[in-house]
C-alpha positions as CSV (number, residue, x, y, z in Angstrom):
1,M,77.2,88.4,113.7
2,K,79.7,89.5,116.3
3,K,81.9,92.3,115.0
4,V,83.4,93.9,118.1
5,Y,86.7,92.4,119.4
6,R,88.6,93.4,122.5
7,N,92.0,94.0,120.8
8,A,94.1,93.4,117.7
9,S,95.4,90.0,118.8
10,E,91.8,88.7,119.0
11,A,90.8,90.3,115.7
12,I,93.6,88.7,113.7
13,F,93.3,85.3,115.2
14,D,93.0,83.4,111.9
15,I,95.7,85.2,109.9
16,Q,98.1,82.4,109.0
17,D,101.4,82.0,107.2
18,D,101.3,82.7,103.4
19,A,98.3,85.1,103.7
20,T,97.8,88.1,101.4
21,L,97.1,91.3,103.4
22,M,96.1,94.8,102.4
23,L,97.3,97.4,104.9
24,G,95.6,100.7,104.8
25,G,96.9,104.3,105.2
26,F,98.6,106.9,103.1
27,G,102.3,107.2,103.7
28,L,102.7,106.9,107.4
29,C,99.3,108.4,108.2
30,G,96.4,106.1,109.2
31,I,98.3,102.8,109.1
32,P,96.9,99.9,111.2
33,E,99.5,100.2,114.0
34,N,97.8,97.8,116.4
35,C,97.3,95.1,113.8
36,I,100.9,95.3,112.7
37,S,102.1,94.9,116.3
38,A,99.8,91.9,116.7
39,L,101.1,90.3,113.5
40,I,104.7,90.7,114.8
41,E,103.8,89.2,118.1
42,K,102.0,86.3,116.4
43,G,105.0,85.6,114.2
44,V,103.1,84.8,111.0
45,K,105.5,84.7,108.0
46,N,105.7,84.5,104.2
47,L,103.1,87.3,104.0
48,T,102.3,89.1,100.8
49,C,101.6,92.8,101.8
50,I,99.7,95.2,99.6
51,S,100.2,98.8,100.7
52,N,100.7,102.3,99.4
53,N,104.1,102.2,101.1
54,A,106.5,99.9,102.9
55,G,106.8,102.0,106.1
56,V,110.1,103.1,107.5
57,D,112.8,101.0,109.3
58,D,111.2,101.4,112.8
59,F,107.5,101.9,112.0
60,G,104.7,100.4,110.0
61,I,105.4,97.5,107.6
62,G,109.1,98.2,108.1
63,L,108.8,96.4,111.5
64,M,107.6,93.3,109.7
65,L,110.4,93.5,107.2
66,K,112.9,93.5,110.1
67,T,111.4,90.3,111.5
68,R,111.5,88.7,108.0
69,Q,107.7,88.1,108.0
70,V,107.1,89.6,104.5
71,K,108.0,87.6,101.4
72,K,106.4,90.0,98.8
73,M,105.6,93.7,98.8
74,I,103.0,95.1,96.3
75,S,103.3,98.9,96.7
76,S,103.9,102.3,95.1
77,Y,106.4,104.1,97.3
78,V,109.3,102.5,99.1
79,G,111.9,105.2,99.3
80,E,112.4,105.6,103.0
81,N,113.1,102.1,104.2
82,A,116.8,101.0,104.2
83,E,115.9,97.4,105.3
84,F,113.5,97.2,102.4
85,E,116.2,98.3,100.0
86,R,118.7,95.8,101.5
87,Q,116.3,92.8,101.1
88,L,115.3,93.8,97.6
89,L,118.9,94.1,96.4
90,S,119.9,90.9,98.1
91,G,117.0,89.0,96.5
92,E,115.4,88.2,99.8
93,L,112.2,90.1,99.1
94,E,109.9,89.9,96.0
95,V,108.7,93.3,95.0
96,D,105.9,94.5,92.6
97,L,106.1,98.2,92.2
98,I,102.9,99.7,90.8
99,P,102.0,103.3,89.8
100,Q,100.0,104.7,92.6
101,G,96.9,105.4,90.7
102,T,96.9,102.0,89.2
103,L,97.4,100.4,92.6
104,A,94.4,102.3,94.0
105,T,92.2,101.5,91.1
106,R,93.1,97.8,91.1
107,I,92.1,97.7,94.8
108,A,88.9,99.6,94.1
109,M,88.0,97.3,91.2
110,A,88.2,94.3,93.5
111,G,85.8,95.9,95.9
112,M,83.4,96.6,93.0
113,G,83.6,93.1,91.6
114,I,85.2,94.3,88.3
115,P,87.9,91.8,87.2
116,A,90.1,94.1,85.1
117,F,90.4,97.5,83.5
118,F,92.6,99.3,80.9
119,T,94.9,102.2,81.8
120,P,97.6,104.1,79.8
121,A,99.8,104.3,82.9
122,G,102.9,102.1,82.4
123,Y,102.6,101.6,78.7
124,G,106.0,101.5,77.0
125,T,107.8,100.6,80.2
126,E,108.7,97.3,81.9
127,I,105.4,97.6,83.9
128,A,103.6,96.5,80.7
129,E,105.7,93.3,80.2
130,G,103.4,90.3,79.9
131,K,100.2,92.3,80.0
132,E,97.5,92.6,77.3
133,I,97.7,95.9,75.4
134,R,94.9,97.5,73.3
135,A,94.4,100.7,71.4
136,F,91.4,102.9,72.2
137,N,90.9,106.1,70.2
138,D,94.5,105.9,68.9
139,K,96.0,105.6,72.4
140,M,97.6,102.5,73.9
141,Y,96.4,101.0,77.1
142,L,97.4,98.0,79.1
143,M,95.1,95.7,81.0
144,E,95.4,95.5,84.8
145,L,93.7,92.9,87.0
146,A,91.8,93.7,90.1
147,L,93.8,93.1,93.3
148,H,92.3,91.0,96.0
149,A,93.4,90.0,99.5
150,D,92.6,87.4,102.1
151,F,92.5,90.1,104.8
152,S,92.2,93.9,104.7
153,L,93.7,95.6,107.8
154,V,92.7,99.3,108.1
155,K,92.6,102.1,110.7
156,A,89.6,104.5,110.8
157,W,89.2,107.6,112.9
158,K,85.7,106.6,114.1
159,G,83.6,103.5,113.8
160,D,80.4,102.1,115.4
161,T,79.8,98.6,116.6
162,L,78.0,97.7,113.3
163,G,81.2,98.5,111.4
164,N,80.3,101.9,109.8
165,L,83.5,103.9,109.4
166,V,84.7,107.5,109.2
167,F,88.2,108.3,108.0
168,R,90.1,111.6,108.2
169,K,91.6,113.4,105.2
170,T,94.2,111.5,103.0
171,T,93.9,108.3,105.0
172,R,90.8,107.7,102.8
173,N,92.9,107.3,99.7
174,F,93.7,103.6,100.2
175,S,91.9,102.6,103.3
176,V,88.4,103.1,101.9
177,P,88.9,100.9,98.8
178,M,90.9,98.4,100.8
179,A,88.0,98.0,103.3
180,K,85.9,96.8,100.5
181,A,88.4,94.5,98.8
182,G,89.4,91.9,101.4
183,N,87.7,88.6,102.0
184,I,87.8,89.6,105.6
185,T,88.1,93.2,106.7
186,I,89.5,94.0,110.1
187,V,89.3,97.6,111.4
188,E,90.9,99.4,114.3
189,V,89.5,102.7,115.3
190,E,90.5,105.6,117.5
191,E,86.9,106.0,118.7
192,L,84.3,103.2,118.9
193,V,80.7,104.4,119.3
194,E,77.2,102.9,119.4
195,P,75.0,102.7,116.3
196,G,73.3,106.0,115.6
197,Q,76.1,108.2,116.9
198,L,77.7,108.7,113.5
199,D,76.0,111.0,111.0
200,P,75.0,108.9,108.0
201,D,76.3,111.6,105.7
202,D,79.8,111.3,107.2
203,I,80.2,107.5,106.8
204,H,82.8,106.6,104.2
205,V,82.5,102.8,104.5
206,P,79.2,101.1,105.4
207,G,79.3,98.3,108.0
208,I,78.4,95.7,105.5
209,Y,82.0,95.5,104.4
210,V,83.5,95.2,107.9
211,H,83.8,91.9,109.6
212,R,85.7,92.8,112.7
213,I,86.3,96.0,114.6
214,F,88.1,97.1,117.8
215,K,89.2,100.2,119.6
216,G,93.0,100.7,119.1
217,I,95.5,102.1,121.7
218,D,98.8,103.9,121.9
219,Y,98.8,105.5,118.4
220,E,102.0,107.3,117.3
221,K,100.4,108.9,114.3
222,R,103.7,109.6,112.5
223,I,104.0,111.7,109.4
224,E,106.6,111.7,106.7
225,R,109.1,114.6,106.8
226,K,111.1,116.1,104.0
227,T,114.8,115.6,104.5
228,V,117.5,117.5,102.7
229,S,121.3,117.5,102.7
230,L,123.6,120.4,102.3
């Protein structure tokens, strides 16, 4: 099975309108910049995007919001994107805000083949509306379903041509479970090496989960910065 592709445009060739996508990274770190650029160039629309965050106005998923390619966001943190806020308040964008731990676990459960789990997070709030609630040891829990996607788009630090992946630091928080939860997993890497060049003990995602991989280019590697006003 061929896994290595020349670039992002070739790797995302079959992503069509109305697809559900997981986009890895944590905050602005480790997001699949090349894949996002290719999606914008391709012009696919009505996308459901599952991500820890919605990017900022000029970076990450925020770029796809500007081009009106996203119909629904499923995420945890959206506080730095003015266009996101405008589309949400105007009713142009459907939004499902999920507690960060719940979001990560729903993605992980999909990768493990577990359909649902119970969590206390969100009980007694509007997050619990319409969900099954049970008591365990005199504490209330609500049932959350595993979260699947048609495609998972993630960025790794290193990968080999078999698809084995190594991530750096906090980018693992969502990228590792996302790589296991998509029907098709597409990975861009900073460094693409031959099999045997990665220490097996350093591998965070084995190649069995990865369907396509390519070496990315021109990474900005932005980070979020604290902003205060006087």
